[in-house]
C-alpha positions in Angstrom: 45.6 139.5 141.8 41.9 138.9 139.3 43.7 141.5 137.0 46.5 138.8 135.9 43.9 136.4 134.7 41.4 136.1 132.1 37.9 136.3 131.6 37.1 132.9 131.7 39.3 131.6 134.0 37.7 134.5 136.7 34.6 133.2 135.8 35.3 129.3 136.8 36.5 130.6 139.6 33.5 133.2 140.4 30.6 130.2 139.3 33.6 127.5 141.7 33.4 129.8 144.8 29.3 130.2 144.3 28.6 126.5 144.3 26.9 123.9 142.5 23.3 124.9 143.5 24.4 128.3 142.3 24.2 129.0 139.5 24.5 132.4 138.1 22.6 134.5 136.0 25.1 135.6 133.0 25.2 140.0 133.5 25.8 138.6 137.3 28.5 137.0 136.7 30.0 139.2 134.3 29.5 142.2 136.4 31.4 140.7 139.3 34.2 139.3 136.6 34.4 143.1 135.2 34.9 144.7 139.2 37.8 142.0 140.1 39.2 142.5 137.0 39.3 146.4 138.3 38.1 146.7 133.9 37.7 150.1 133.0 34.7 149.9 130.4 33.0 152.8 128.1 29.9 150.0 127.2 28.7 147.9 129.2 26.5 146.2 126.1 29.9 145.3 124.5 31.5 144.2 127.1 28.7 141.9 128.4 28.9 140.3 124.9 32.0 140.3 124.3 32.6 138.0 127.8 29.4 136.3 127.5 30.8 134.8 124.0 34.0 133.8 125.9 32.1 132.0 128.3 30.2 130.5 125.5 32.8 128.7 123.5 34.5 127.6 126.9 33.4 123.9 127.1 34.1 124.1 131.3 31.2 126.0 131.5 27.3 125.4 130.8 23.9 127.3 130.4 21.5 126.1 132.3 18.3 128.2 131.4 16.8 131.3 131.8 20.4 133.0 131.7 21.7 131.3 133.9 25.6 129.5 134.5 27.3 126.9 135.6 30.0 124.5 135.1 29.9 121.7 133.2 31.6 119.8 136.2 28.3 119.9 138.4 25.4 118.6 135.6 26.2 114.4 135.0 26.8 114.3 130.4 23.7 113.9 128.8 22.8 110.3 127.8 21.0 109.7 124.6 18.0 107.1 124.5 17.3 105.0 121.7 14.0 104.4 120.9 13.4 100.5 122.0 14.5 101.7 125.5 10.5 104.4 125.3 9.0 101.8 123.7 6.9 99.2 125.6 5.4 96.1 123.9 1.8 95.9 124.7 0.5 92.1 124.1 -3.6 92.2 122.8 -6.4 90.8 124.9 -7.4 88.5 122.3 
């Protein structure tokens, strides 16, 4: 069955099964994709690069640092802070 779905959909499935607390290192994730698709790979580096690019361009995935990838749904959207909310007013002691 995994042979019939796209690499990015399979990556989504693998990460979903891993769970929120388990983002995966990109090479491990991509090697799992290749194995599940029974994909014959002539050049592993090229295959990793191709699948990495697809994952990177898909908004369902989020790079969480140190080569780890998770699902965007796992993380709250970033909120922007305004300068006024981070600036404290200091009264002089005079």
